Structure formats: structure tokens, C-alpha cells
mmCIF entry with sequence, helices, sheets and N, C-alpha, C, O atoms, coordinates in Angstrom:
data_MODEL
# 
_entry.id   MODEL 
# 
_entity.id                         1 
_entity.type                       polymer 
_entity.pdbx_number_of_molecules   1 
# 
_entity_poly.entity_id                      1 
_entity_poly.type                           'polypeptide(L)' 
_entity_poly.nstd_linkage                   no 
_entity_poly.nstd_monomer                   no 
_entity_poly.pdbx_seq_one_letter_code       MARKPVTPALHGLVDYGFGIVNLAVPALLGLTGSARVVPAAWAVTKGTLNALTAQR 
_entity_poly.pdbx_seq_one_letter_code_can   MARKPVTPALHGLVDYGFGIVNLAVPALLGLTGSARVVPAAWAVTKGTLNALTAQR 
_entity_poly.pdbx_strand_id                 A 
# 
loop_
_entity_poly_seq.entity_id 
_entity_poly_seq.num 
_entity_poly_seq.mon_id 
_entity_poly_seq.hetero 
1 1  MET n 
1 2  ALA n 
1 3  ARG n 
1 4  LYS n 
1 5  PRO n 
1 6  VAL n 
1 7  THR n 
1 8  PRO n 
1 9  ALA n 
1 10 LEU n 
1 11 HIS n 
1 12 GLY n 
1 13 LEU n 
1 14 VAL n 
1 15 ASP n 
1 16 TYR n 
1 17 GLY n 
1 18 PHE n 
1 19 GLY n 
1 20 ILE n 
1 21 VAL n 
1 22 ASN n 
1 23 LEU n 
1 24 ALA n 
1 25 VAL n 
1 26 PRO n 
1 27 ALA n 
1 28 LEU n 
1 29 LEU n 
1 30 GLY n 
1 31 LEU n 
1 32 THR n 
1 33 GLY n 
1 34 SER n 
1 35 ALA n 
1 36 ARG n 
1 37 VAL n 
1 38 VAL n 
1 39 PRO n 
1 40 ALA n 
1 41 ALA n 
1 42 TRP n 
1 43 ALA n 
1 44 VAL n 
1 45 THR n 
1 46 LYS n 
1 47 GLY n 
1 48 THR n 
1 49 LEU n 
1 50 ASN n 
1 51 ALA n 
1 52 LEU n 
1 53 THR n 
1 54 ALA n 
1 55 GLN n 
1 56 ARG n 
# 
_struct_asym.id          A 
_struct_asym.entity_id   1 
# 
loop_
_struct_conf.conf_type_id 
_struct_conf.id 
_struct_conf.pdbx_PDB_helix_id 
_struct_conf.beg_label_comp_id 
_struct_conf.beg_label_asym_id 
_struct_conf.beg_label_seq_id 
_struct_conf.pdbx_beg_PDB_ins_code 
_struct_conf.end_label_comp_id 
_struct_conf.end_label_asym_id 
_struct_conf.end_label_seq_id 
_struct_conf.pdbx_end_PDB_ins_code 
_struct_conf.beg_auth_comp_id 
_struct_conf.beg_auth_asym_id 
_struct_conf.beg_auth_seq_id 
_struct_conf.end_auth_comp_id 
_struct_conf.end_auth_asym_id 
_struct_conf.end_auth_seq_id 
_struct_conf.pdbx_PDB_helix_class 
_struct_conf.details 
_struct_conf.pdbx_PDB_helix_length 
HELX_P HELX_P1 AA1 PRO A 8  ? LEU A 29 ? PRO A 8  LEU A 29 1 ? 22 
HELX_P HELX_P2 AA2 SER A 34 ? LEU A 52 ? SER A 34 LEU A 52 1 ? 19 
# 
_struct_conf_type.id          HELX_P 
_struct_conf_type.criteria    ? 
_struct_conf_type.reference   ? 
# 
loop_
_atom_site.group_PDB 
_atom_site.id 
_atom_site.type_symbol 
_atom_site.label_atom_id 
_atom_site.label_alt_id 
_atom_site.label_comp_id 
_atom_site.label_asym_id 
_atom_site.label_entity_id 
_atom_site.label_seq_id 
_atom_site.pdbx_PDB_ins_code 
_atom_site.Cartn_x 
_atom_site.Cartn_y 
_atom_site.Cartn_z 
_atom_site.occupancy 
_atom_site.B_iso_or_equiv 
_atom_site.pdbx_formal_charge 
_atom_site.auth_seq_id 
_atom_site.auth_comp_id 
_atom_site.auth_asym_id 
_atom_site.auth_atom_id 
_atom_site.pdbx_PDB_model_num 
ATOM 1   N N  . MET A 1 1  ? 21.640 6.114   -21.018 1.00 0.00 ? 1  MET A N  1 
ATOM 2   C CA . MET A 1 1  ? 20.968 6.104   -19.844 1.00 0.00 ? 1  MET A CA 1 
ATOM 3   C C  . MET A 1 1  ? 20.393 4.751   -19.584 1.00 0.00 ? 1  MET A C  1 
ATOM 4   O O  . MET A 1 1  ? 19.812 4.134   -20.477 1.00 0.00 ? 1  MET A O  1 
ATOM 5   N N  . ALA A 1 2  ? 20.552 4.251   -18.302 1.00 0.00 ? 2  ALA A N  1 
ATOM 6   C CA . ALA A 1 2  ? 20.137 2.923   -17.951 1.00 0.00 ? 2  ALA A CA 1 
ATOM 7   C C  . ALA A 1 2  ? 18.642 2.806   -17.831 1.00 0.00 ? 2  ALA A C  1 
ATOM 8   O O  . ALA A 1 2  ? 17.963 3.741   -17.409 1.00 0.00 ? 2  ALA A O  1 
ATOM 9   N N  . ARG A 1 3  ? 18.129 1.645   -18.207 1.00 0.00 ? 3  ARG A N  1 
ATOM 10  C CA . ARG A 1 3  ? 16.673 1.382   -18.172 1.00 0.00 ? 3  ARG A CA 1 
ATOM 11  C C  . ARG A 1 3  ? 16.276 1.124   -16.646 1.00 0.00 ? 3  ARG A C  1 
ATOM 12  O O  . ARG A 1 3  ? 16.922 0.401   -15.887 1.00 0.00 ? 3  ARG A O  1 
ATOM 13  N N  . LYS A 1 4  ? 15.241 1.750   -16.346 1.00 0.00 ? 4  LYS A N  1 
ATOM 14  C CA . LYS A 1 4  ? 14.841 1.602   -14.911 1.00 0.00 ? 4  LYS A CA 1 
ATOM 15  C C  . LYS A 1 4  ? 14.123 0.254   -14.776 1.00 0.00 ? 4  LYS A C  1 
ATOM 16  O O  . LYS A 1 4  ? 13.351 -0.114  -15.662 1.00 0.00 ? 4  LYS A O  1 
ATOM 17  N N  . PRO A 1 5  ? 14.350 -0.459  -13.734 1.00 0.00 ? 5  PRO A N  1 
ATOM 18  C CA . PRO A 1 5  ? 13.741 -1.802  -13.488 1.00 0.00 ? 5  PRO A CA 1 
ATOM 19  C C  . PRO A 1 5  ? 12.208 -1.777  -13.195 1.00 0.00 ? 5  PRO A C  1 
ATOM 20  O O  . PRO A 1 5  ? 11.455 -2.710  -13.473 1.00 0.00 ? 5  PRO A O  1 
ATOM 21  N N  . VAL A 1 6  ? 11.818 -0.577  -12.589 1.00 0.00 ? 6  VAL A N  1 
ATOM 22  C CA . VAL A 1 6  ? 10.366 -0.564  -12.342 1.00 0.00 ? 6  VAL A CA 1 
ATOM 23  C C  . VAL A 1 6  ? 9.742  0.669   -12.949 1.00 0.00 ? 6  VAL A C  1 
ATOM 24  O O  . VAL A 1 6  ? 10.193 1.786   -12.699 1.00 0.00 ? 6  VAL A O  1 
ATOM 25  N N  . THR A 1 7  ? 8.669  0.469   -13.774 1.00 0.00 ? 7  THR A N  1 
ATOM 26  C CA . THR A 1 7  ? 8.101  1.547   -14.421 1.00 0.00 ? 7  THR A CA 1 
ATOM 27  C C  . THR A 1 7  ? 7.192  2.302   -13.462 1.00 0.00 ? 7  THR A C  1 
ATOM 28  O O  . THR A 1 7  ? 6.850  1.728   -12.427 1.00 0.00 ? 7  THR A O  1 
ATOM 29  N N  . PRO A 1 8  ? 6.782  3.506   -13.708 1.00 0.00 ? 8  PRO A N  1 
ATOM 30  C CA . PRO A 1 8  ? 5.829  4.199   -12.879 1.00 0.00 ? 8  PRO A CA 1 
ATOM 31  C C  . PRO A 1 8  ? 4.482  3.448   -12.655 1.00 0.00 ? 8  PRO A C  1 
ATOM 32  O O  . PRO A 1 8  ? 3.940  3.427   -11.550 1.00 0.00 ? 8  PRO A O  1 
ATOM 33  N N  . ALA A 1 9  ? 4.000  2.870   -13.688 1.00 0.00 ? 9  ALA A N  1 
ATOM 34  C CA . ALA A 1 9  ? 2.779  2.162   -13.592 1.00 0.00 ? 9  ALA A CA 1 
ATOM 35  C C  . ALA A 1 9  ? 2.916  0.946   -12.727 1.00 0.00 ? 9  ALA A C  1 
ATOM 36  O O  . ALA A 1 9  ? 1.996  0.645   -11.966 1.00 0.00 ? 9  ALA A O  1 
ATOM 37  N N  . LEU A 1 10 ? 3.998  0.236   -12.797 1.00 0.00 ? 10 LEU A N  1 
ATOM 38  C CA . LEU A 1 10 ? 4.159  -0.982  -11.919 1.00 0.00 ? 10 LEU A CA 1 
ATOM 39  C C  . LEU A 1 10 ? 4.365  -0.469  -10.454 1.00 0.00 ? 10 LEU A C  1 
ATOM 40  O O  . LEU A 1 10 ? 3.816  -1.046  -9.515  1.00 0.00 ? 10 LEU A O  1 
ATOM 41  N N  . HIS A 1 11 ? 5.135  0.582   -10.284 1.00 0.00 ? 11 HIS A N  1 
ATOM 42  C CA . HIS A 1 11 ? 5.295  1.131   -8.919  1.00 0.00 ? 11 HIS A CA 1 
ATOM 43  C C  . HIS A 1 11 ? 3.920  1.526   -8.321  1.00 0.00 ? 11 HIS A C  1 
ATOM 44  O O  . HIS A 1 11 ? 3.718  1.343   -7.120  1.00 0.00 ? 11 HIS A O  1 
ATOM 45  N N  . GLY A 1 12 ? 3.024  2.031   -9.078  1.00 0.00 ? 12 GLY A N  1 
ATOM 46  C CA . GLY A 1 12 ? 1.683  2.389   -8.518  1.00 0.00 ? 12 GLY A CA 1 
ATOM 47  C C  . GLY A 1 12 ? 0.952  1.057   -8.186  1.00 0.00 ? 12 GLY A C  1 
ATOM 48  O O  . GLY A 1 12 ? 0.319  0.979   -7.132  1.00 0.00 ? 12 GLY A O  1 
ATOM 49  N N  . LEU A 1 13 ? 1.013  0.040   -9.019  1.00 0.00 ? 13 LEU A N  1 
ATOM 50  C CA . LEU A 1 13 ? 0.360  -1.212  -8.699  1.00 0.00 ? 13 LEU A CA 1 
ATOM 51  C C  . LEU A 1 13 ? 0.996  -1.846  -7.417  1.00 0.00 ? 13 LEU A C  1 
ATOM 52  O O  . LEU A 1 13 ? 0.307  -2.443  -6.590  1.00 0.00 ? 13 LEU A O  1 
ATOM 53  N N  . VAL A 1 14 ? 2.198  -1.701  -7.312  1.00 0.00 ? 14 VAL A N  1 
ATOM 54  C CA . VAL A 1 14 ? 2.849  -2.362  -6.056  1.00 0.00 ? 14 VAL A CA 1 
ATOM 55  C C  . VAL A 1 14 ? 2.357  -1.549  -4.884  1.00 0.00 ? 14 VAL A C  1 
ATOM 56  O O  . VAL A 1 14 ? 1.929  -2.124  -3.883  1.00 0.00 ? 14 VAL A O  1 
ATOM 57  N N  . ASP A 1 15 ? 2.399  -0.281  -4.965  1.00 0.00 ? 15 ASP A N  1 
ATOM 58  C CA . ASP A 1 15 ? 1.909  0.523   -3.786  1.00 0.00 ? 15 ASP A CA 1 
ATOM 59  C C  . ASP A 1 15 ? 0.428  0.173   -3.395  1.00 0.00 ? 15 ASP A C  1 
ATOM 60  O O  . ASP A 1 15 ? 0.117  -0.086  -2.232  1.00 0.00 ? 15 ASP A O  1 
ATOM 61  N N  . TYR A 1 16 ? -0.423 0.179   -4.388  1.00 0.00 ? 16 TYR A N  1 
ATOM 62  C CA . TYR A 1 16 ? -1.836 -0.174  -4.046  1.00 0.00 ? 16 TYR A CA 1 
ATOM 63  C C  . TYR A 1 16 ? -1.958 -1.566  -3.593  1.00 0.00 ? 16 TYR A C  1 
ATOM 64  O O  . TYR A 1 16 ? -2.815 -1.873  -2.765  1.00 0.00 ? 16 TYR A O  1 
ATOM 65  N N  . GLY A 1 17 ? -1.098 -2.472  -4.123  1.00 0.00 ? 17 GLY A N  1 
ATOM 66  C CA . GLY A 1 17 ? -1.179 -3.868  -3.753  1.00 0.00 ? 17 GLY A CA 1 
ATOM 67  C C  . GLY A 1 17 ? -0.746 -4.004  -2.290  1.00 0.00 ? 17 GLY A C  1 
ATOM 68  O O  . GLY A 1 17 ? -1.373 -4.761  -1.549  1.00 0.00 ? 17 GLY A O  1 
ATOM 69  N N  . PHE A 1 18 ? 0.283  -3.312  -1.855  1.00 0.00 ? 18 PHE A N  1 
ATOM 70  C CA . PHE A 1 18 ? 0.698  -3.388  -0.442  1.00 0.00 ? 18 PHE A CA 1 
ATOM 71  C C  . PHE A 1 18 ? -0.362 -2.770  0.460   1.00 0.00 ? 18 PHE A C  1 
ATOM 72  O O  . PHE A 1 18 ? -0.530 -3.199  1.602   1.00 0.00 ? 18 PHE A O  1 
ATOM 73  N N  . GLY A 1 19 ? -1.070 -1.779  -0.035  1.00 0.00 ? 19 GLY A N  1 
ATOM 74  C CA . GLY A 1 19 ? -2.178 -1.179  0.705   1.00 0.00 ? 19 GLY A CA 1 
ATOM 75  C C  . GLY A 1 19 ? -3.273 -2.230  1.001   1.00 0.00 ? 19 GLY A C  1 
ATOM 76  O O  . GLY A 1 19 ? -3.831 -2.275  2.097   1.00 0.00 ? 19 GLY A O  1 
ATOM 77  N N  . ILE A 1 20 ? -3.555 -3.061  0.001   1.00 0.00 ? 20 ILE A N  1 
ATOM 78  C CA . ILE A 1 20 ? -4.557 -4.041  0.137   1.00 0.00 ? 20 ILE A CA 1 
ATOM 79  C C  . ILE A 1 20 ? -4.095 -5.133  1.035   1.00 0.00 ? 20 ILE A C  1 
ATOM 80  O O  . ILE A 1 20 ? -4.901 -5.642  1.814   1.00 0.00 ? 20 ILE A O  1 
ATOM 81  N N  . VAL A 1 21 ? -2.805 -5.547  0.985   1.00 0.00 ? 21 VAL A N  1 
ATOM 82  C CA . VAL A 1 21 ? -2.278 -6.547  1.861   1.00 0.00 ? 21 VAL A CA 1 
ATOM 83  C C  . VAL A 1 21 ? -2.298 -5.990  3.277   1.00 0.00 ? 21 VAL A C  1 
ATOM 84  O O  . VAL A 1 21 ? -2.616 -6.738  4.201   1.00 0.00 ? 21 VAL A O  1 
ATOM 85  N N  . ASN A 1 22 ? -1.980 -4.731  3.497   1.00 0.00 ? 22 ASN A N  1 
ATOM 86  C CA . ASN A 1 22 ? -1.950 -4.143  4.852   1.00 0.00 ? 22 ASN A CA 1 
ATOM 87  C C  . ASN A 1 22 ? -3.331 -4.094  5.469   1.00 0.00 ? 22 ASN A C  1 
ATOM 88  O O  . ASN A 1 22 ? -3.474 -4.114  6.692   1.00 0.00 ? 22 ASN A O  1 
ATOM 89  N N  . LEU A 1 23 ? -4.392 -4.028  4.586   1.00 0.00 ? 23 LEU A N  1 
ATOM 90  C CA . LEU A 1 23 ? -5.737 -4.073  5.130   1.00 0.00 ? 23 LEU A CA 1 
ATOM 91  C C  . LEU A 1 23 ? -6.229 -5.533  5.342   1.00 0.00 ? 23 LEU A C  1 
ATOM 92  O O  . LEU A 1 23 ? -6.953 -5.807  6.299   1.00 0.00 ? 23 LEU A O  1 
ATOM 93  N N  . ALA A 1 24 ? -5.859 -6.395  4.508   1.00 0.00 ? 24 ALA A N  1 
ATOM 94  C CA . ALA A 1 24 ? -6.479 -7.686  4.542   1.00 0.00 ? 24 ALA A CA 1 
ATOM 95  C C  . ALA A 1 24 ? -5.744 -8.733  5.520   1.00 0.00 ? 24 ALA A C  1 
ATOM 96  O O  . ALA A 1 24 ? -6.406 -9.448  6.272   1.00 0.00 ? 24 ALA A O  1 
ATOM 97  N N  . VAL A 1 25 ? -4.485 -8.779  5.474   1.00 0.00 ? 25 VAL A N  1 
ATOM 98  C CA . VAL A 1 25 ? -3.680 -9.785  6.247   1.00 0.00 ? 25 VAL A CA 1 
ATOM 99  C C  . VAL A 1 25 ? -3.947 -9.705  7.708   1.00 0.00 ? 25 VAL A C  1 
ATOM 100 O O  . VAL A 1 25 ? -4.216 -10.736 8.324   1.00 0.00 ? 25 VAL A O  1 
ATOM 101 N N  . PRO A 1 26 ? -3.890 -8.512  8.326   1.00 0.00 ? 26 PRO A N  1 
ATOM 102 C CA . PRO A 1 26 ? -4.176 -8.561  9.806   1.00 0.00 ? 26 PRO A CA 1 
ATOM 103 C C  . PRO A 1 26 ? -5.636 -9.147  10.104  1.00 0.00 ? 26 PRO A C  1 
ATOM 104 O O  . PRO A 1 26 ? -5.819 -9.841  11.105  1.00 0.00 ? 26 PRO A O  1 
ATOM 105 N N  . ALA A 1 27 ? -6.545 -8.886  9.319   1.00 0.00 ? 27 ALA A N  1 
ATOM 106 C CA . ALA A 1 27 ? -7.856 -9.379  9.445   1.00 0.00 ? 27 ALA A CA 1 
ATOM 107 C C  . ALA A 1 27 ? -7.825 -10.955 9.322   1.00 0.00 ? 27 ALA A C  1 
ATOM 108 O O  . ALA A 1 27 ? -8.340 -11.681 10.173  1.00 0.00 ? 27 ALA A O  1 
ATOM 109 N N  . LEU A 1 28 ? -7.212 -11.403 8.251   1.00 0.00 ? 28 LEU A N  1 
ATOM 110 C CA . LEU A 1 28 ? -7.135 -12.833 7.997   1.00 0.00 ? 28 LEU A CA 1 
ATOM 111 C C  . LEU A 1 28 ? -6.361 -13.529 9.087   1.00 0.00 ? 28 LEU A C  1 
ATOM 112 O O  . LEU A 1 28 ? -6.660 -14.691 9.364   1.00 0.00 ? 28 LEU A O  1 
ATOM 113 N N  . LEU A 1 29 ? -5.447 -12.948 9.689   1.00 0.00 ? 29 LEU A N  1 
ATOM 114 C CA . LEU A 1 29 ? -4.641 -13.538 10.804  1.00 0.00 ? 29 LEU A CA 1 
ATOM 115 C C  . LEU A 1 29 ? -5.437 -13.483 12.089  1.00 0.00 ? 29 LEU A C  1 
ATOM 116 O O  . LEU A 1 29 ? -5.059 -14.150 13.052  1.00 0.00 ? 29 LEU A O  1 
ATOM 117 N N  . GLY A 1 30 ? -6.545 -12.708 12.161  1.00 0.00 ? 30 GLY A N  1 
ATOM 118 C CA . GLY A 1 30 ? -7.226 -12.600 13.394  1.00 0.00 ? 30 GLY A CA 1 
ATOM 119 C C  . GLY A 1 30 ? -6.574 -11.635 14.365  1.00 0.00 ? 30 GLY A C  1 
ATOM 120 O O  . GLY A 1 30 ? -6.871 -11.735 15.555  1.00 0.00 ? 30 GLY A O  1 
ATOM 121 N N  . LEU A 1 31 ? -5.784 -10.785 13.999  1.00 0.00 ? 31 LEU A N  1 
ATOM 122 C CA . LEU A 1 31 ? -5.130 -9.792  14.821  1.00 0.00 ? 31 LEU A CA 1 
ATOM 123 C C  . LEU A 1 31 ? -6.116 -8.818  15.390  1.00 0.00 ? 31 LEU A C  1 
ATOM 124 O O  . LEU A 1 31 ? -7.136 -8.581  14.744  1.00 0.00 ? 31 LEU A O  1 
ATOM 125 N N  . THR A 1 32 ? -5.907 -8.245  16.515  1.00 0.00 ? 32 THR A N  1 
ATOM 126 C CA . THR A 1 32 ? -6.787 -7.246  17.173  1.00 0.00 ? 32 THR A CA 1 
ATOM 127 C C  . THR A 1 32 ? -5.995 -6.051  17.670  1.00 0.00 ? 32 THR A C  1 
ATOM 128 O O  . THR A 1 32 ? -4.765 -6.045  17.647  1.00 0.00 ? 32 THR A O  1 
ATOM 129 N N  . GLY A 1 33 ? -6.692 -5.085  18.100  1.00 0.00 ? 33 GLY A N  1 
ATOM 130 C CA . GLY A 1 33 ? -6.024 -3.947  18.684  1.00 0.00 ? 33 GLY A CA 1 
ATOM 131 C C  . GLY A 1 33 ? -5.033 -3.175  17.766  1.00 0.00 ? 33 GLY A C  1 
ATOM 132 O O  . GLY A 1 33 ? -5.275 -3.061  16.565  1.00 0.00 ? 33 GLY A O  1 
ATOM 133 N N  . SER A 1 34 ? -3.967 -2.670  18.307  1.00 0.00 ? 34 SER A N  1 
ATOM 134 C CA . SER A 1 34 ? -3.033 -1.929  17.462  1.00 0.00 ? 34 SER A CA 1 
ATOM 135 C C  . SER A 1 34 ? -2.318 -2.767  16.370  1.00 0.00 ? 34 SER A C  1 
ATOM 136 O O  . SER A 1 34 ? -1.809 -2.234  15.384  1.00 0.00 ? 34 SER A O  1 
ATOM 137 N N  . ALA A 1 35 ? -2.302 -4.070  16.586  1.00 0.00 ? 35 ALA A N  1 
ATOM 138 C CA . ALA A 1 35 ? -1.709 -4.972  15.559  1.00 0.00 ? 35 ALA A CA 1 
ATOM 139 C C  . ALA A 1 35 ? -2.505 -4.906  14.324  1.00 0.00 ? 35 ALA A C  1 
ATOM 140 O O  . ALA A 1 35 ? -2.002 -5.240  13.252  1.00 0.00 ? 35 ALA A O  1 
ATOM 141 N N  . ARG A 1 36 ? -3.752 -4.484  14.418  1.00 0.00 ? 36 ARG A N  1 
ATOM 142 C CA . ARG A 1 36 ? -4.612 -4.408  13.288  1.00 0.00 ? 36 ARG A CA 1 
ATOM 143 C C  . ARG A 1 36 ? -4.820 -2.916  12.783  1.00 0.00 ? 36 ARG A C  1 
ATOM 144 O O  . ARG A 1 36 ? -5.003 -2.660  11.593  1.00 0.00 ? 36 ARG A O  1 
ATOM 145 N N  . VAL A 1 37 ? -4.777 -1.993  13.738  1.00 0.00 ? 37 VAL A N  1 
ATOM 146 C CA . VAL A 1 37 ? -5.069 -0.604  13.458  1.00 0.00 ? 37 VAL A CA 1 
ATOM 147 C C  . VAL A 1 37 ? -3.859 0.004   12.767  1.00 0.00 ? 37 VAL A C  1 
ATOM 148 O O  . VAL A 1 37 ? -4.065 0.766   11.822  1.00 0.00 ? 37 VAL A O  1 
ATOM 149 N N  . VAL A 1 38 ? -2.588 -0.269  13.161  1.00 0.00 ? 38 VAL A N  1 
ATOM 150 C CA . VAL A 1 38 ? -1.452 0.337   12.545  1.00 0.00 ? 38 VAL A CA 1 
ATOM 151 C C  . VAL A 1 38 ? -1.241 0.063   11.151  1.00 0.00 ? 38 VAL A C  1 
ATOM 152 O O  . VAL A 1 38 ? -1.030 1.005   10.388  1.00 0.00 ? 38 VAL A O  1 
ATOM 153 N N  . PRO A 1 39 ? -1.276 -1.202  10.704  1.00 0.00 ? 39 PRO A N  1 
ATOM 154 C CA . PRO A 1 39 ? -1.246 -1.518  9.269   1.00 0.00 ? 39 PRO A CA 1 
ATOM 155 C C  . PRO A 1 39 ? -2.426 -0.766  8.490   1.00 0.00 ? 39 PRO A C  1 
ATOM 156 O O  . PRO A 1 39 ? -2.210 -0.225  7.405   1.00 0.00 ? 39 PRO A O  1 
ATOM 157 N N  . ALA A 1 40 ? -3.603 -0.760  9.061   1.00 0.00 ? 40 ALA A N  1 
ATOM 158 C CA . ALA A 1 40 ? -4.752 -0.133  8.408   1.00 0.00 ? 40 ALA A CA 1 
ATOM 159 C C  . ALA A 1 40 ? -4.543 1.386   8.202   1.00 0.00 ? 40 ALA A C  1 
ATOM 160 O O  . ALA A 1 40 ? -4.861 1.972   7.167   1.00 0.00 ? 40 ALA A O  1 
ATOM 161 N N  . ALA A 1 41 ? -4.012 1.934   9.219   1.00 0.00 ? 41 ALA A N  1 
ATOM 162 C CA . ALA A 1 41 ? -3.674 3.425   9.176   1.00 0.00 ? 41 ALA A CA 1 
ATOM 163 C C  . ALA A 1 41 ? -2.584 3.709   8.132   1.00 0.00 ? 41 ALA A C  1 
ATOM 164 O O  . ALA A 1 41 ? -2.626 4.710   7.417   1.00 0.00 ? 41 ALA A O  1 
ATOM 165 N N  . TRP A 1 42 ? -1.626 2.809   8.072   1.00 0.00 ? 42 TRP A N  1 
ATOM 166 C CA . TRP A 1 42 ? -0.503 2.998   7.078   1.00 0.00 ? 42 TRP A CA 1 
ATOM 167 C C  . TRP A 1 42 ? -1.136 2.846   5.608   1.00 0.00 ? 42 TRP A C  1 
ATOM 168 O O  . TRP A 1 42 ? -0.852 3.620   4.694   1.00 0.00 ? 42 TRP A O  1 
ATOM 169 N N  . ALA A 1 43 ? -1.982 1.818   5.487   1.00 0.00 ? 43 ALA A N  1 
ATOM 170 C CA . ALA A 1 43 ? -2.608 1.655   4.144   1.00 0.00 ? 43 ALA A CA 1 
ATOM 171 C C  . ALA A 1 43 ? -3.468 2.879   3.736   1.00 0.00 ? 43 ALA A C  1 
ATOM 172 O O  . ALA A 1 43 ? -3.424 3.286   2.576   1.00 0.00 ? 43 ALA A O  1 
ATOM 173 N N  . VAL A 1 44 ? -4.215 3.445   4.630   1.00 0.00 ? 44 VAL A N  1 
ATOM 174 C CA . VAL A 1 44 ? -5.059 4.613   4.270   1.00 0.00 ? 44 VAL A CA 1 
ATOM 175 C C  . VAL A 1 44 ? -4.213 5.769   3.962   1.00 0.00 ? 44 VAL A C  1 
ATOM 176 O O  . VAL A 1 44 ? -4.498 6.535   3.042   1.00 0.00 ? 44 VAL A O  1 
ATOM 177 N N  . THR A 1 45 ? -3.124 5.925   4.744   1.00 0.00 ? 45 THR A N  1 
ATOM 178 C CA . THR A 1 45 ? -2.180 7.063   4.583   1.00 0.00 ? 45 THR A CA 1 
ATOM 179 C C  . THR A 1 45 ? -1.506 6.929   3.190   1.00 0.00 ? 45 THR A C  1 
ATOM 180 O O  . THR A 1 45 ? -1.539 7.870   2.396   1.00 0.00 ? 45 THR A O  1 
ATOM 181 N N  . LYS A 1 46 ? -0.931 5.823   2.917   1.00 0.00 ? 46 LYS A N  1 
ATOM 182 C CA . LYS A 1 46 ? -0.184 5.501   1.633   1.00 0.00 ? 46 LYS A CA 1 
ATOM 183 C C  . LYS A 1 46 ? -1.239 5.670   0.456   1.00 0.00 ? 46 LYS A C  1 
ATOM 184 O O  . LYS A 1 46 ? -0.917 6.301   -0.551  1.00 0.00 ? 46 LYS A O  1 
ATOM 185 N N  . GLY A 1 47 ? -2.412 5.143   0.577   1.00 0.00 ? 47 GLY A N  1 
ATOM 186 C CA . GLY A 1 47 ? -3.398 5.212   -0.446  1.00 0.00 ? 47 GLY A CA 1 
ATOM 187 C C  . GLY A 1 47 ? -3.774 6.635   -0.751  1.00 0.00 ? 47 GLY A C  1 
ATOM 188 O O  . GLY A 1 47 ? -3.856 7.020   -1.917  1.00 0.00 ? 47 GLY A O  1 
ATOM 189 N N  . THR A 1 48 ? -3.994 7.391   0.235   1.00 0.00 ? 48 THR A N  1 
ATOM 190 C CA . THR A 1 48 ? -4.290 8.875   0.098   1.00 0.00 ? 48 THR A CA 1 
ATOM 191 C C  . THR A 1 48 ? -3.123 9.567   -0.618  1.00 0.00 ? 48 THR A C  1 
ATOM 192 O O  . THR A 1 48 ? -3.323 10.313  -1.576  1.00 0.00 ? 48 THR A O  1 
ATOM 193 N N  . LEU A 1 49 ? -1.930 9.311   -0.145  1.00 0.00 ? 49 LEU A N  1 
ATOM 194 C CA . LEU A 1 49 ? -0.750 9.959   -0.851  1.00 0.00 ? 49 LEU A CA 1 
ATOM 195 C C  . LEU A 1 49 ? -0.746 9.548   -2.293  1.00 0.00 ? 49 LEU A C  1 
ATOM 196 O O  . LEU A 1 49 ? -0.545 10.385  -3.173  1.00 0.00 ? 49 LEU A O  1 
ATOM 197 N N  . ASN A 1 50 ? -0.959 8.297   -2.556  1.00 0.00 ? 50 ASN A N  1 
ATOM 198 C CA . ASN A 1 50 ? -0.902 7.879   -3.991  1.00 0.00 ? 50 ASN A CA 1 
ATOM 199 C C  . ASN A 1 50 ? -2.019 8.484   -4.848  1.00 0.00 ? 50 ASN A C  1 
ATOM 200 O O  . ASN A 1 50 ? -1.821 8.854   -6.005  1.00 0.00 ? 50 ASN A O  1 
ATOM 201 N N  . ALA A 1 51 ? -3.162 8.565   -4.249  1.00 0.00 ? 51 ALA A N  1 
ATOM 202 C CA . ALA A 1 51 ? -4.272 9.233   -4.939  1.00 0.00 ? 51 ALA A CA 1 
ATOM 203 C C  . ALA A 1 51 ? -4.114 10.662  -5.176  1.00 0.00 ? 51 ALA A C  1 
ATOM 204 O O  . ALA A 1 51 ? -4.647 11.180  -6.157  1.00 0.00 ? 51 ALA A O  1 
ATOM 205 N N  . LEU A 1 52 ? -3.394 11.361  -4.314  1.00 0.00 ? 52 LEU A N  1 
ATOM 206 C CA . LEU A 1 52 ? -3.229 12.805  -4.404  1.00 0.00 ? 52 LEU A CA 1 
ATOM 207 C C  . LEU A 1 52 ? -2.029 13.262  -5.252  1.00 0.00 ? 52 LEU A C  1 
ATOM 208 O O  . LEU A 1 52 ? -1.874 14.441  -5.568  1.00 0.00 ? 52 LEU A O  1 
ATOM 209 N N  . THR A 1 53 ? -1.171 12.257  -5.611  1.00 0.00 ? 53 THR A N  1 
ATOM 210 C CA . THR A 1 53 ? -0.040 12.605  -6.435  1.00 0.00 ? 53 THR A CA 1 
ATOM 211 C C  . THR A 1 53 ? -0.215 12.286  -7.943  1.00 0.00 ? 53 THR A C  1 
ATOM 212 O O  . THR A 1 53 ? -1.260 11.758  -8.324  1.00 0.00 ? 53 THR A O  1 
ATOM 213 N N  . ALA A 1 54 ? 0.678  12.562  -8.721  1.00 0.00 ? 54 ALA A N  1 
ATOM 214 C CA . ALA A 1 54 ? 0.543  12.357  -10.142 1.00 0.00 ? 54 ALA A CA 1 
ATOM 215 C C  . ALA A 1 54 ? 1.040  10.927  -10.552 1.00 0.00 ? 54 ALA A C  1 
ATOM 216 O O  . ALA A 1 54 ? 1.379  10.637  -11.699 1.00 0.00 ? 54 ALA A O  1 
ATOM 217 N N  . GLN A 1 55 ? 1.044  10.071  -9.489  1.00 0.00 ? 55 GLN A N  1 
ATOM 218 C CA . GLN A 1 55 ? 1.364  8.646   -9.708  1.00 0.00 ? 55 GLN A CA 1 
ATOM 219 C C  . GLN A 1 55 ? 0.244  7.832   -10.392 1.00 0.00 ? 55 GLN A C  1 
ATOM 220 O O  . GLN A 1 55 ? -0.923 8.048   -10.065 1.00 0.00 ? 55 GLN A O  1 
ATOM 221 N N  . ARG A 1 56 ? 0.525  6.963   -11.270 1.00 0.00 ? 56 ARG A N  1 
ATOM 222 C CA . ARG A 1 56 ? -0.481 6.144   -11.913 1.00 0.00 ? 56 ARG A CA 1 
ATOM 223 C C  . ARG A 1 56 ? -1.128 5.173   -11.007 1.00 0.00 ? 56 ARG A C  1 
ATOM 224 O O  . ARG A 1 56 ? -2.002 4.418   -11.433 1.00 0.00 ? 56 ARG A O  1 
# 
């Protein structure tokens, strides 16, 4: 069986990291309106899904 390149723990860290990036970067770039709301909504949705699953 082939070794998987991404472990479950690393996958969880990447997911949470992208959530933080989705929350922080639009604010750092000074974006407003939907350009700021859409990434924030995605981050909250993805973070909620990660928190409710058996993912690390």
C-alpha cells in the first residue's frame, strides 16, 4: 500500500490554516463588502465542518 503524502493531522492543520487566512487576508488588504464577507463565511463554514467531524 502506498504511503499517503498528507497525514490526517497535517490535513487538519492545513484546513484550519486556510480558515485563518480567509479571515485575516481580506482585512489586511482593506477589502470591504462581499469581498470580505464571502471568505469569512467560507472560513466559518469550513471551521464548523472541521470541528464537527472526526478530523484532528
